[in-house]
C-alpha positions as CSV (number, residue, x, y, z in Angstrom):
1,X,154.6,345.8,-64.7
2,X,155.8,346.4,-61.2
3,X,157.7,349.5,-60.6
4,X,161.3,349.3,-59.5
5,X,160.6,350.4,-55.9
6,X,158.1,347.5,-55.4
7,X,160.5,345.0,-56.8
8,X,163.2,346.3,-54.5
9,X,160.9,346.1,-51.5
10,X,160.0,342.5,-52.3
11,X,163.7,341.7,-52.5
12,X,164.4,343.3,-49.1
13,X,161.4,341.4,-47.7
14,X,162.8,338.1,-49.0
15,X,166.2,338.8,-47.6
16,X,164.6,339.6,-44.2
17,X,162.8,336.3,-44.3
18,X,166.0,334.4,-45.1
19,X,167.9,336.3,-42.3
20,X,165.1,335.5,-39.8
21,X,165.1,331.8,-40.9
22,X,168.9,331.7,-40.4
23,X,168.6,333.3,-37.0
24,X,165.9,330.8,-35.9
25,X,168.1,327.9,-37.1
26,X,171.1,329.2,-35.2
27,X,168.9,329.6,-32.1
28,X,167.6,326.1,-32.5
29,X,171.2,324.8,-32.7
30,X,172.3,326.8,-29.7
31,X,169.3,325.5,-27.7
32,X,170.1,321.9,-28.8
33,X,173.7,322.3,-27.7
34,X,172.7,323.7,-24.3
35,X,170.2,320.8,-23.9
36,X,173.0,318.3,-24.6
37,X,175.4,320.2,-22.3
38,X,173.1,320.0,-19.3
39,X,171.4,316.7,-20.0
40,X,173.6,314.6,-17.8
41,X,173.2,317.1,-14.9
42,X,169.4,317.2,-15.3
43,X,169.2,313.4,-15.5
44,X,171.1,313.2,-12.2
45,X,168.6,315.2,-10.2
46,X,166.6,313.1,-7.9
47,X,162.8,313.6,-8.4
48,X,161.3,312.7,-5.0
49,X,157.5,312.7,-4.9
50,X,156.3,315.3,-2.4
51,X,159.8,316.0,-1.2
52,X,160.4,317.9,1.9
53,X,159.7,321.6,1.2
54,X,162.7,322.8,3.1
55,X,165.1,320.3,1.5
56,X,166.8,320.5,-1.9
57,X,167.7,317.5,-4.0
58,X,171.1,318.1,-5.7
59,X,172.9,315.9,-8.3
60,X,176.3,314.3,-7.5
61,X,179.0,315.9,-9.7
62,X,181.3,313.2,-11.1
63,X,184.7,314.3,-12.4
64,X,184.2,312.5,-15.7
65,X,181.1,311.3,-17.4
66,X,181.0,307.6,-17.7
67,X,178.9,305.1,-19.6
68,X,176.2,303.6,-17.4
69,X,176.0,299.9,-17.1
70,X,172.6,298.1,-17.2
71,X,172.3,294.5,-16.0
72,X,169.7,291.7,-16.2
73,X,168.1,290.5,-13.0
74,X,170.9,288.6,-11.2
75,X,168.9,285.6,-10.1
76,X,171.7,283.1,-9.7
77,X,173.9,285.6,-7.8
78,X,171.1,286.7,-5.5
79,X,170.2,283.1,-4.6
80,X,173.8,282.3,-3.7
81,X,174.3,285.5,-1.8
82,X,171.1,285.1,0.2
83,X,171.9,281.5,1.0
84,X,175.3,282.5,2.3
85,X,173.6,285.3,4.3
86,X,171.2,282.8,6.0
87,X,174.1,280.5,7.0
88,X,176.4,283.3,8.2
89,X,173.5,285.0,10.1
90,X,172.9,281.7,11.9
91,X,176.6,281.6,12.9
92,X,176.7,285.2,14.2
93,X,173.4,285.3,15.9
94,X,173.8,281.8,17.4
95,X,177.1,282.8,19.0
96,X,175.8,286.1,20.3
97,X,172.6,284.5,21.7
98,X,174.6,282.2,24.0
99,X,177.6,284.5,24.6
100,X,176.3,286.0,27.8
101,X,175.7,282.5,29.4
102,X,178.8,281.1,27.7
103,X,180.8,283.7,29.7
104,X,179.1,282.7,33.0
105,X,178.7,278.9,32.6
106,X,181.4,278.1,30.1
107,X,184.2,280.4,31.3
108,X,183.1,281.0,34.9
109,X,182.8,284.8,34.7
110,X,180.4,287.0,36.7
111,X,177.2,288.4,35.2
112,X,178.7,291.9,34.9
113,X,181.9,290.5,33.3
114,X,179.8,288.4,30.8
115,X,177.9,291.6,29.8
116,X,181.2,293.3,29.2
117,X,182.3,290.4,27.1
118,X,179.2,290.6,25.0
119,X,179.5,294.4,24.5
120,X,183.2,294.2,23.9
121,X,182.7,291.4,21.3
122,X,180.1,293.5,19.4
123,X,182.3,296.6,19.8
124,X,185.4,294.9,18.3
125,X,183.5,293.5,15.2
126,X,181.9,296.9,14.7
127,X,185.2,298.7,14.8
128,X,186.5,296.3,12.2
129,X,183.8,297.7,9.9
130,X,185.9,300.6,8.5
131,X,188.8,298.2,8.0
132,X,186.6,296.0,5.9
133,X,185.2,299.0,4.0
134,X,188.6,300.4,3.2
135,X,190.1,297.0,2.2
136,X,187.1,296.4,-0.1
137,X,187.0,299.9,-1.7
138,X,190.7,300.4,-2.0
139,X,192.6,297.1,-2.4
140,X,190.9,293.7,-2.7
141,X,187.4,294.5,-3.8
142,X,184.2,293.2,-2.2
143,X,184.3,289.6,-3.3
144,X,187.9,288.8,-2.1
145,X,187.4,290.7,1.2
146,X,184.4,288.6,2.0
147,X,186.0,285.4,0.9
148,X,189.1,285.8,3.0
149,X,187.3,287.2,6.1
150,X,184.9,284.2,6.0
151,X,187.8,281.8,6.7
152,X,189.1,283.9,9.6
153,X,185.5,283.8,11.0
154,X,185.4,280.0,10.6
155,X,188.8,279.6,12.3
156,X,187.6,281.6,15.3
157,X,184.4,279.5,15.7
158,X,186.4,276.3,15.7
159,X,188.8,277.7,18.4
160,X,185.9,278.7,20.6
161,X,184.6,275.2,20.4
162,X,187.8,273.9,21.9
163,X,187.2,276.0,25.1
164,X,184.4,273.7,26.3
165,X,186.1,270.3,26.0
166,X,187.6,270.3,29.6
167,X,190.8,272.3,29.1
168,X,192.4,274.1,32.1
169,X,190.6,277.3,33.0
170,X,193.4,279.7,32.0
171,X,194.0,278.0,28.7
172,X,190.2,278.0,28.0
173,X,190.0,281.7,28.7
174,X,193.0,282.4,26.5
175,X,191.6,280.4,23.6
176,X,188.2,282.1,24.1
177,X,189.9,285.5,23.7
178,X,191.7,284.3,20.5
179,X,188.6,282.7,19.1
180,X,186.3,285.6,19.8
181,X,188.9,288.0,18.3
182,X,189.1,286.0,15.1
183,X,185.3,285.8,15.0
184,X,185.0,289.5,15.5
185,X,187.6,290.2,12.9
186,X,186.0,288.0,10.2
187,X,182.4,289.0,10.8
188,X,183.4,292.6,11.3
189,X,185.1,292.7,7.9
190,X,182.1,291.2,6.1
191,X,179.3,293.0,7.9
192,X,179.6,296.4,6.2
193,X,180.2,295.2,2.7
194,X,177.8,292.3,2.3
195,X,174.8,294.6,1.6
196,X,176.9,296.7,-0.8
197,X,177.7,293.5,-2.7
198,X,173.9,293.0,-3.0
199,X,173.4,296.5,-4.5
200,X,176.3,296.0,-6.9
201,X,174.5,293.2,-8.7
202,X,171.8,295.6,-10.1
203,X,171.9,298.2,-12.8
204,X,170.5,301.8,-13.1
205,X,167.1,300.6,-14.6
206,X,166.6,298.3,-11.6
207,X,166.0,300.7,-8.8
208,X,162.9,299.0,-7.5
209,X,164.6,295.6,-7.7
210,X,167.6,297.0,-5.8
211,X,165.4,298.4,-3.0
212,X,163.5,295.0,-2.8
213,X,166.8,293.2,-2.8
214,X,167.9,295.1,0.4
215,X,164.7,294.0,2.1
216,X,165.2,290.4,0.9
217,X,168.8,290.6,2.2
218,X,167.7,291.8,5.6
219,X,164.8,289.2,5.6
220,X,167.4,286.4,5.1
221,X,169.6,287.9,7.8
222,X,166.7,287.5,10.1
223,X,165.8,284.0,8.9
224,X,169.3,283.0,10.0
225,X,169.0,285.0,13.2
226,X,165.7,283.3,14.1
227,X,167.3,279.9,13.8
228,X,170.5,280.9,15.5
229,X,168.8,282.6,18.4
230,X,166.3,279.7,18.8
231,X,168.4,276.6,18.1
232,X,171.6,277.5,19.9
233,X,169.9,278.4,23.3
234,X,167.7,275.2,23.1
235,X,170.8,273.1,22.3
236,X,172.6,274.7,25.2
237,X,169.7,274.0,27.5
238,X,169.0,270.4,26.5
239,X,172.3,269.1,25.3
240,X,175.8,270.6,25.9
241,X,178.1,273.4,24.9
242,X,180.1,271.3,22.5
243,X,177.1,270.4,20.3
244,X,175.8,274.0,20.5
245,X,179.1,275.5,19.2
246,X,179.5,272.7,16.7
247,X,176.4,273.9,14.8
248,X,177.9,277.3,14.4
249,X,181.1,275.9,12.7
250,X,178.8,273.6,10.6
251,X,177.0,276.6,9.2
252,X,180.1,278.7,8.5
253,X,182.0,276.1,6.5
254,X,179.4,275.6,3.8
255,X,178.9,279.4,3.7
256,X,182.5,279.8,2.7
257,X,182.4,277.0,0.1
258,X,179.1,278.1,-1.5
259,X,180.2,281.7,-1.7
260,X,183.4,280.7,-3.5
261,X,181.6,278.3,-5.8
262,X,179.3,281.1,-7.0
263,X,182.1,283.4,-8.0
264,X,181.4,283.3,-11.8
265,X,177.9,284.6,-11.3
266,X,178.8,287.8,-9.5
267,X,179.2,291.4,-10.7
268,X,182.5,292.6,-9.1
269,X,183.4,296.2,-8.7
270,X,187.0,297.1,-9.2
271,X,188.8,298.6,-6.1
272,X,189.9,302.2,-6.6
273,X,193.6,301.4,-6.2
274,X,193.6,299.4,-9.4
275,X,192.8,300.4,-13.0
276,X,190.6,298.0,-14.9
277,X,192.5,296.0,-17.6
278,X,196.0,297.0,-16.4
279,X,198.2,296.4,-13.5
280,X,198.8,300.2,-13.0
281,X,198.1,301.5,-9.5
282,X,196.1,304.7,-9.0
283,X,197.7,305.5,-5.7
284,X,196.0,306.8,-2.5
285,X,193.7,309.4,-4.0
286,X,190.5,310.7,-2.6
287,X,188.3,312.8,-4.8
288,X,186.6,315.9,-3.4
289,X,183.2,314.3,-4.0
290,X,184.3,311.3,-1.8
291,X,185.1,313.6,1.1
292,X,182.0,315.6,0.7
293,X,179.9,312.5,0.9
294,X,181.5,311.7,4.3
295,X,181.0,315.1,5.7
296,X,177.3,315.2,4.7
297,X,176.5,311.8,6.2
298,X,178.5,311.9,9.5
299,X,176.0,314.3,11.1
300,X,173.2,311.9,10.2
301,X,175.0,309.0,11.7
302,X,176.1,310.7,14.9
303,X,173.0,310.1,17.1
304,X,172.9,306.3,16.2
305,X,175.4,305.0,18.7
306,X,172.8,305.6,21.4
307,X,170.2,303.7,19.3
308,X,172.5,300.7,19.0
309,X,173.4,300.9,22.7
310,X,169.8,300.3,23.5
311,X,169.1,297.8,20.7
312,X,171.8,295.3,21.6
313,X,170.7,295.1,25.3
314,X,168.2,292.5,24.2
315,X,171.2,290.1,24.2
316,X,172.5,291.2,27.6
317,X,170.5,293.2,30.1
318,X,167.1,292.0,28.8
319,X,168.3,288.4,29.2
320,X,169.3,289.1,32.8
321,X,165.9,290.7,33.3
322,X,164.2,287.6,31.9
323,X,166.1,285.5,34.5
324,X,164.1,287.2,37.2
325,X,160.8,286.2,35.7
326,X,158.5,283.2,35.5
327,X,159.9,281.4,32.4
328,X,157.0,279.0,32.0
329,X,154.3,279.6,29.4
330,X,151.9,276.9,30.5
331,X,154.0,273.7,30.7
332,X,156.6,275.1,28.2
333,X,159.9,276.3,29.6
334,X,161.4,279.4,27.9
335,X,165.2,279.7,28.3
336,X,166.0,283.3,29.0
337,X,168.5,283.5,26.2
338,X,165.8,282.3,23.8
339,X,163.9,285.5,24.1
340,X,166.0,287.6,21.6
341,X,164.8,285.2,18.9
342,X,161.4,286.8,19.4
343,X,162.9,290.0,17.9
344,X,164.0,288.3,14.7
345,X,160.7,286.5,14.3
346,X,158.9,289.8,14.7
347,X,161.2,291.4,12.1
348,X,160.3,288.7,9.6
349,X,156.6,289.5,10.2
350,X,157.0,293.2,10.2
351,X,159.2,293.6,7.1
352,X,156.5,292.8,4.6
353,X,153.9,294.6,6.7
354,X,155.9,297.8,6.6
355,X,156.9,297.4,3.0
356,X,153.4,296.6,1.6
357,X,151.0,298.1,4.1
358,X,152.5,300.9,6.3
359,X,154.7,302.7,3.8
360,X,152.0,302.7,1.0
361,X,149.4,303.8,3.5
362,X,151.6,306.8,4.5
363,X,152.4,307.6,0.9
364,X,148.9,307.2,-0.7
365,X,146.4,307.6,2.1
366,X,147.9,309.9,4.7
367,X,149.8,311.9,2.1
368,X,153.2,311.9,4.0
369,X,156.0,310.3,2.0
370,X,157.9,307.6,4.0
371,X,161.3,309.1,3.1
372,X,164.5,307.5,4.5
373,X,165.1,310.2,7.2
374,X,161.4,310.0,8.3
375,X,161.7,306.2,8.7
376,X,164.9,306.6,10.7
377,X,163.2,309.2,13.0
378,X,160.2,306.9,13.5
379,X,162.6,304.0,14.4
380,X,164.2,306.1,17.1
381,X,160.8,306.9,18.6
382,X,160.0,303.2,18.6
383,X,163.2,302.6,20.5
384,X,162.1,305.1,23.2
385,X,158.8,303.2,23.6
386,X,160.7,299.9,23.9
387,X,162.8,301.2,26.8
388,X,159.8,302.8,28.5
389,X,158.3,299.3,28.5
390,X,161.5,297.8,29.8
391,X,161.8,300.3,32.6
392,X,158.2,299.9,33.7
393,X,158.6,296.1,33.7
394,X,161.8,296.3,35.8
395,X,159.9,298.5,38.3
396,X,157.2,295.8,38.4
397,X,159.8,293.1,39.0
398,X,161.4,295.1,41.8
399,X,158.0,295.3,43.6
400,X,156.9,291.7,43.0
401,X,157.9,288.4,44.5
402,X,160.7,286.6,42.7
403,X,159.8,284.5,39.6
404,X,156.1,285.5,39.7
405,X,155.9,287.9,36.7
406,X,155.4,286.0,33.4
407,X,158.0,286.2,30.7
408,X,155.1,287.2,28.4
409,X,155.4,290.8,29.8
410,X,158.6,291.2,27.8
411,X,156.6,291.0,24.6
412,X,155.8,294.8,24.3
413,X,159.4,295.9,24.5
414,X,160.5,293.2,21.9
415,X,157.7,294.4,19.6
416,X,158.8,298.0,19.7
417,X,162.5,297.2,19.3
418,X,161.7,295.0,16.3
419,X,159.7,297.8,14.7
420,X,162.6,300.1,15.3
421,X,165.0,297.6,13.7
422,X,162.8,297.4,10.5
423,X,162.7,301.2,10.3
424,X,166.3,301.9,11.1
425,X,168.5,298.9,10.0
426,X,167.0,298.3,6.5
427,X,166.6,302.0,5.8
428,X,170.2,302.7,7.0
429,X,171.6,300.2,4.4
430,X,169.6,301.7,1.6
431,X,170.6,305.2,2.7
432,X,174.3,304.3,2.8
433,X,174.2,302.8,-0.7
434,X,172.2,305.7,-2.3
435,X,174.0,308.6,-0.6
436,X,177.6,307.6,-1.4
437,X,179.7,307.5,-4.6
438,X,180.8,304.1,-6.0
439,X,184.3,304.5,-4.6
440,X,183.0,305.0,-1.0
441,X,180.0,302.8,-0.6
442,X,181.7,300.2,1.6
443,X,183.4,302.9,3.6
444,X,180.2,304.9,4.2
445,X,178.4,301.7,5.2
446,X,181.3,301.0,7.6
447,X,180.6,304.3,9.3
448,X,177.1,303.0,9.9
449,X,178.5,300.1,11.7
450,X,181.0,302.2,13.6
451,X,177.9,303.7,15.3
452,X,177.2,300.2,16.5
453,X,180.7,299.9,18.1
454,X,180.3,303.3,19.8
455,X,177.0,302.1,21.1
456,X,178.6,299.1,22.7
457,X,181.1,301.4,24.4
458,X,178.2,303.3,25.9
459,X,176.8,300.0,27.3
460,X,180.2,299.1,28.8
461,X,180.4,302.6,30.4
462,X,176.9,302.4,31.9
463,X,177.6,298.9,33.2
464,X,180.5,300.3,35.2
465,X,178.3,302.8,36.9
466,X,177.0,301.5,40.2
467,X,173.3,302.0,39.7
468,X,171.0,301.1,42.6
469,X,168.9,298.8,40.4
470,X,168.5,297.9,36.7
471,X,165.3,300.1,36.5
472,X,167.5,303.2,37.1
473,X,169.8,302.2,34.3
474,X,166.9,301.6,31.9
475,X,165.5,305.0,32.8
476,X,168.8,306.6,32.0
477,X,168.9,305.0,28.6
478,X,165.3,306.0,27.9
479,X,166.1,309.7,28.8
480,X,169.2,309.6,26.6
481,X,167.3,308.2,23.7
482,X,164.7,310.9,23.9
483,X,167.4,313.6,23.7
484,X,169.2,312.1,20.7
485,X,165.9,311.5,18.9
486,X,165.1,315.2,19.2
487,X,168.7,316.1,18.0
488,X,168.4,313.8,15.1
489,X,165.1,315.2,13.9
490,X,166.6,318.7,13.9
491,X,169.7,317.5,11.9
492,X,167.5,316.0,9.2
493,X,166.0,319.4,8.5
494,X,169.3,320.5,7.0
495,X,170.1,317.4,5.0
496,X,170.0,317.5,1.1
497,X,169.5,314.2,-0.7
498,X,172.0,313.4,-3.4
499,X,171.6,310.9,-6.3
500,X,175.0,309.3,-7.2
501,X,175.5,307.8,-10.6
502,X,175.1,304.0,-10.9
503,X,177.9,301.7,-11.8
504,X,179.7,302.6,-15.1
505,X,181.5,300.2,-17.4
506,X,184.9,301.3,-16.0
507,X,183.8,300.5,-12.4
508,X,183.2,296.8,-13.2
509,X,186.0,294.4,-12.6
510,X,184.1,291.2,-13.5
511,X,180.7,290.1,-14.6
512,X,178.9,286.8,-14.8
513,X,180.5,284.6,-17.4
514,X,177.2,284.2,-19.3
515,X,177.2,288.0,-20.0
516,X,180.8,288.2,-21.2
517,X,181.4,289.4,-24.7
518,X,182.6,286.5,-26.9
519,X,186.2,286.6,-27.7
520,X,187.1,289.2,-25.1
521,X,186.7,288.1,-21.5
522,X,187.9,291.5,-20.2
523,X,185.5,293.7,-22.0
524,X,181.7,293.9,-21.9
525,X,179.8,296.8,-23.4
526,X,176.5,298.1,-22.2
527,X,174.7,296.5,-25.1
528,X,175.8,293.1,-23.8
529,X,173.4,293.4,-20.9
530,X,170.3,294.2,-23.0
């Protein structure tokens, strides 16, 4: 028989084991609670492969957790949106391709005045970008903003066509101002929100599809641009202004109708001034996170007005430069305003090369990740190279006999500016979408286009400076671009990437009819999209 002391010791040992087990169970429960508490924050952290060592990735803090919506691949919506994009890009690029010579030949303006018209037109539609962003984010939503603005754009194109039917000069100029203003208004409202509408069609599990969709969107923009910048100058050269401008209206009308007909296939994000499912207004409220997203991004965008000032000279000063050159390639005559279409053709070629060759080569072979800010920096360097080529070519023209230098010598500057466009424009759209909250995506993208408007003001300012020759002006732009490229690369060292949550159920105003929950057209749960 065991003595009483041994029995007592065993009892104490058993109690100790029970106490330890209880402590471990409580610790496990506490750890589980802590895991759940921080799970949403941990999930929000962006894991970027080989991220910059000097840069932190921080999660975006939303005021309320929301159920994340996942969606199937929006094939029908994307086909419709991309078709509309091609048609509208034809209308915009076709008008801009002939606008310089439309001012000179159609309206009887001087070369300098026509350049100012081109730059002013681009500046106006770029300054409309924040208006379109605010209207989309706050009041009407993306779909209605695009639909209404498309009709203003079409009306402007029709009015411009009236200016070339033999009306008195003063009346033609007045109608041209009205038509160009309506065109700038309509296109400017659509421009910053069209790419956001593309991104809205995808759910959180479709990150790769979303990135690819932005590239396809920009590809289709350039398909329309190629046709617009090729067909319209050729029609102007070999037919007349009336037929040239008629094709622009003929592209914009079906774009409006097709966009409206596809309404039931779109995912539509509710504007922030309206609560889903009720008519109650939220009022003009801006969250702290919204303001923080603006203050973080504005320094990144600040150097880009100079980039756009240089980029858009392919539709103004580069055309004037081409007029001094031999425009024959063999027996084929190349109209000077046809040359910008070379940019869009090169972009179509370079987009897949960069996406499937250059970026993977940098990531996997060189070991340097092609992050968004690195792509933007590389694009600015390419722009410098483009204007070095333009400057050297102008020096050659100034020291050669007139019309002896082949138009082929403009090829290098168009190559570099096209590479710059691939690196800057597509990356900029992706950056705007990923680095802004749901309630500010259109507004942030509008800031990107504001940089375009400021760039056109720079062009207008430089045009008013009495340079001795164009080579001096090109040299000034080149020097300015070198400076802002250095400034931009310094700014990127201090930027921290943020991953904002994807669309939640409460953000969605409408979904494709085929995905609506039966019996309740206003409510669709996440499970409905599986």
